[in-house]
C-alpha positions as CSV (number, residue, x, y, z in Angstrom):
1,M,-5.1,29.9,5.2
2,G,-3.1,29.0,2.2
3,S,-3.2,26.4,-0.1
4,L,-2.1,23.1,0.6
5,R,-1.1,22.5,-3.1
6,F,1.5,24.8,-4.8
7,T,2.7,25.1,-8.6
8,T,5.7,27.0,-9.9
9,A,8.0,26.9,-12.9
10,Y,11.5,25.6,-13.2
11,R,13.6,25.8,-16.5
12,A,16.3,23.0,-17.0
13,R,19.7,25.1,-16.7
14,F,22.8,24.2,-18.6
15,D,24.7,23.1,-15.4
16,E,21.8,20.7,-14.0
17,C,22.2,18.7,-17.5
18,G,24.5,15.9,-18.3
19,P,26.5,15.3,-21.5
20,D,23.1,14.0,-23.2
21,G,21.6,17.0,-23.0
22,T,19.0,16.1,-20.3
23,L,18.4,17.0,-16.5
24,R,19.9,14.7,-14.1
25,S,17.6,12.8,-12.1
26,S,19.0,14.4,-8.9
27,G,17.5,17.6,-10.5
28,L,14.0,16.4,-10.3
29,M,14.5,15.8,-6.6
30,R,16.1,19.2,-6.0
31,W,12.9,20.9,-8.0
32,A,10.8,18.9,-5.5
33,Q,13.0,20.3,-2.6
34,D,12.8,23.9,-3.6
35,A,9.2,23.8,-4.4
36,A,8.5,22.4,-1.0
37,W,10.6,25.2,0.8
38,I,8.8,27.8,-1.2
39,H,5.5,26.5,-0.6
40,S,6.0,26.5,3.1
41,E,7.0,30.4,2.8
42,H,3.8,30.9,1.2
43,L,1.9,29.3,3.9
44,G,3.7,31.4,6.7
45,F,6.5,28.8,7.5
46,T,9.4,30.8,6.9
47,R,13.2,29.6,7.7
48,E,13.0,32.4,10.2
49,W,9.9,30.8,11.7
50,Y,11.4,27.4,12.0
51,A,14.9,29.1,13.3
52,A,12.9,30.7,16.1
53,R,11.5,27.5,17.4
54,G,14.6,25.4,16.9
55,L,12.8,23.0,14.2
56,W,13.9,21.8,11.0
57,W,12.7,19.3,8.3
58,V,15.0,16.4,7.3
59,V,14.0,13.9,4.4
60,R,13.7,10.2,5.5
61,C,12.5,8.3,2.6
62,A,11.8,9.4,-1.0
63,E,10.4,7.6,-4.1
64,L,11.2,9.4,-7.7
65,N,9.6,8.1,-10.8
66,V,10.9,9.1,-14.0
67,L,8.6,8.6,-16.7
68,G,10.3,11.0,-19.2
69,D,13.6,13.3,-20.2
70,V,13.7,17.0,-19.5
71,L,15.8,18.9,-22.1
72,M,18.1,21.4,-21.2
73,G,16.5,24.9,-21.7
74,E,13.2,23.2,-21.3
75,T,10.4,24.8,-18.8
76,V,8.1,22.5,-16.6
77,S,5.7,23.2,-14.0
78,V,6.3,21.6,-10.5
79,T,3.4,21.1,-8.6
80,T,4.1,20.1,-4.9
81,A,1.2,19.0,-2.4
82,I,1.1,18.4,1.3
83,Q,-0.8,14.8,1.7
84,G,-1.0,14.9,5.6
85,Y,0.9,14.4,8.8
86,R,1.6,11.8,11.3
87,K,3.2,12.3,14.8
88,V,6.6,13.6,13.9
89,W,6.0,12.7,10.1
90,A,5.0,14.5,7.0
91,R,4.3,13.4,3.4
92,R,4.6,15.6,0.3
93,R,3.9,14.4,-3.4
94,T,5.4,16.4,-6.6
95,E,4.3,16.2,-9.8
96,I,6.5,17.5,-12.8
97,M,4.6,18.4,-16.0
98,R,5.6,19.7,-19.4
99,E,3.6,22.4,-21.0
100,T,1.8,19.8,-23.2
101,D,0.5,18.4,-19.5
102,A,2.4,15.1,-20.3
103,R,3.9,14.1,-17.1
104,V,7.6,13.7,-16.6
105,A,8.1,12.7,-13.2
106,T,6.5,12.2,-9.6
107,V,8.1,12.5,-6.2
108,I,6.9,10.8,-2.8
109,T,9.0,12.4,0.2
110,D,8.4,11.5,3.7
111,W,9.9,14.2,6.0
112,V,10.7,14.1,9.7
113,I,10.5,17.2,11.6
114,T,13.4,17.7,14.2
115,D,14.3,19.9,17.3
116,A,17.4,22.0,17.9
117,R,19.0,18.5,18.9
118,G,18.3,17.0,15.5
119,Q,15.9,14.6,17.6
120,P,12.2,13.9,16.1
121,T,9.9,16.0,17.8
122,R,6.0,16.6,17.6
123,I,4.5,18.5,14.6
124,P,3.5,22.0,15.6
125,D,-0.3,22.5,16.1
126,E,0.1,25.3,13.4
127,F,0.5,22.7,10.7
128,L,-2.3,20.1,11.9
129,A,-4.9,23.1,12.0
130,R,-4.3,23.5,8.2
131,T,-4.7,20.0,6.8
132,H,-6.4,16.7,8.2
133,V,-4.1,14.0,9.9
134,V,-4.4,10.9,7.5
135,T,-2.6,7.6,8.5
136,F,0.4,6.4,6.1
137,T,3.3,4.1,6.5
138,P,6.2,5.7,6.0
139,G,8.5,4.4,3.4
140,R,11.2,1.9,3.8
141,V,13.7,0.3,1.7
142,P,14.7,-3.0,3.1
143,L,17.8,-4.6,1.7
144,P,19.5,-8.1,2.0
145,S,23.1,-8.3,3.1
146,T,25.6,-6.9,0.9
147,P,26.8,-9.9,-1.6
148,T,30.4,-10.4,-1.5
149,D,30.7,-9.6,-5.4
150,A,29.0,-6.3,-5.0
151,H,31.0,-3.6,-6.7
152,R,32.6,-0.9,-4.2
153,R,33.9,2.3,-4.4
154,T,35.0,5.0,-1.7
155,V,33.1,8.4,-1.9
156,A,34.5,11.4,-0.2
157,V,31.8,13.9,1.2
158,R,32.7,17.2,-0.5
159,P,31.7,20.8,0.5
160,V,29.4,21.1,-2.6
161,D,27.2,17.9,-1.2
162,L,26.4,20.2,1.8
163,D,23.0,22.0,2.2
164,P,22.3,25.1,4.4
165,M,22.0,22.6,7.4
166,A,25.2,21.4,6.7
167,H,24.1,18.0,5.9
168,V,24.6,16.1,2.7
169,N,21.4,16.9,0.7
170,S,19.1,14.2,-0.1
171,A,19.7,14.7,-3.9
172,A,23.4,14.4,-3.7
173,Y,22.7,11.0,-2.9
174,V,21.0,10.4,-6.2
175,D,24.0,11.7,-7.9
176,E,26.1,9.3,-5.9
177,L,23.8,6.5,-6.6
178,D,23.6,7.6,-10.4
179,E,27.5,7.5,-10.4
180,S,28.0,4.2,-8.6
181,L,25.9,2.2,-11.4
182,P,28.1,1.8,-14.1
183,G,30.8,0.0,-11.9
184,A,27.8,-2.6,-11.0
185,G,26.8,-3.1,-14.6
186,G,24.1,-1.1,-14.3
187,D,24.6,1.6,-16.6
188,A,21.7,0.8,-18.8
189,W,19.2,2.4,-15.8
190,L,20.7,5.6,-16.2
191,A,19.1,6.1,-19.8
192,R,16.0,3.9,-19.3
193,T,12.2,5.6,-18.7
194,P,10.5,4.9,-17.2
195,R,12.6,4.1,-14.2
196,R,11.9,4.5,-10.3
197,Y,14.5,5.5,-7.3
198,R,13.6,4.6,-3.7
199,L,16.0,5.9,-1.3
200,E,15.7,5.4,2.7
201,Y,17.9,8.2,4.3
202,V,19.0,6.2,7.7
203,A,21.8,8.4,9.1
204,S,23.6,11.5,7.7
205,A,27.1,12.0,6.8
206,S,29.7,14.9,7.8
207,M,32.3,17.0,5.6
208,G,35.3,14.8,5.0
209,D,33.9,11.5,5.6
210,L,35.1,8.7,3.4
211,L,31.9,6.4,2.8
212,T,31.8,2.9,0.9
213,A,29.3,2.7,-1.9
214,E,28.0,-0.8,-2.6
215,T,26.3,-1.5,-5.6
216,W,24.6,-5.0,-7.1
217,A,22.0,-6.3,-9.1
218,Q,19.1,-8.1,-8.1
219,A,16.2,-9.5,-9.6
220,Q,14.2,-6.4,-10.3
221,G,16.9,-4.0,-10.8
222,M,19.5,-2.4,-8.7
223,A,20.5,-2.2,-5.0
224,H,22.7,0.1,-3.4
225,R,24.0,0.7,0.3
226,L,26.1,3.7,1.4
227,V,28.1,2.7,4.4
228,G,30.1,5.2,6.5
229,P,32.6,5.7,9.4
230,G,32.5,2.8,11.8
231,D,30.1,0.7,9.2
232,A,27.5,2.9,10.0
233,E,24.6,2.3,7.4
234,L,23.8,5.6,5.6
235,L,21.6,5.1,2.9
236,R,19.6,2.1,1.4
237,A,18.3,2.4,-2.0
238,T,17.0,0.8,-5.1
239,V,16.4,1.5,-8.7
240,D,13.9,-0.3,-11.1
241,G,11.1,-0.1,-13.8
242,E,8.6,-2.5,-12.4
243,T,6.1,0.0,-10.8
244,A,6.4,2.5,-13.4
245,H,2.3,2.0,-14.8
246,D,1.3,1.9,-11.3
247,A,3.0,5.1,-10.3
248,F,1.6,6.6,-13.6
249,R,-2.1,5.7,-12.6
250,E,-1.4,6.6,-8.7
251,A,-0.1,10.1,-10.1
252,V,-3.6,10.6,-12.0
253,A,-5.8,9.6,-9.0
254,A,-3.6,12.0,-6.8
255,R,-3.9,14.8,-9.5
256,R,-7.5,14.4,-9.7
257,S,-7.9,14.8,-6.1
258,W,-6.0,17.9,-6.1
259,L,-8.1,19.6,-8.6
260,G,-11.4,18.3,-7.1
261,P,-14.2,16.5,-8.5
262,G,-15.1,16.6,-12.1
263,K,-12.1,18.3,-13.3
264,D,-9.7,17.0,-15.7
265,A,-6.3,15.8,-14.3
266,G,-4.5,15.4,-17.8
267,A,-3.9,12.7,-19.9
268,G,-0.1,12.7,-19.1
């Protein structure tokens, strides 16, 4: 039986960084996704294993806490851990750390397993045999109705946005959110650390769809909604900074639990 915790290294490539020489927020999400797949392969659940059973994982909610910048060319460690399963849900926690053991980001991702029709289905017993089933409340991002003075822009789904499932990748929505912030007066959030992204993926978009991005300021940061054809809601998201210190403490506690009692989790 493989470990429920897995660590690998990533280097911030030139093409992953913006004009300021730092990794884009979406890069942190992409690393978390990739590390999760590598971990799955180490546990024996390869893409071929999923394809043979007509199963696939899709992201339903994600929380990204950006605690510092990753510089172009910098190498960091990415640790992902399975936190538990619940019916059709699975939760992973990812930590991104510098070589100095300083924490750069944490990512909490709630996944749903789907069948060949794209419908949620029960998690196979093979998964449940590897970890205990925990009760957790799947993430949600409630938003009020979009105000009339919200900033709106049209977004086209491009081939580069699609992943191997032919879905718009969850990290591509982070890029779209960041691109929408300046028009709504939220450009200061792009450079602020710490900052927190919360994203609930309601439905998927298809290649060629024209989407409407709606972004506005609220008391605790920025709110964002993405609407597809027929006014279908695709994404609800927020950007704020109010829980950064709580996220730091939570990350320390979680890392201690991975390492075991009496082991140093790092100052961060």
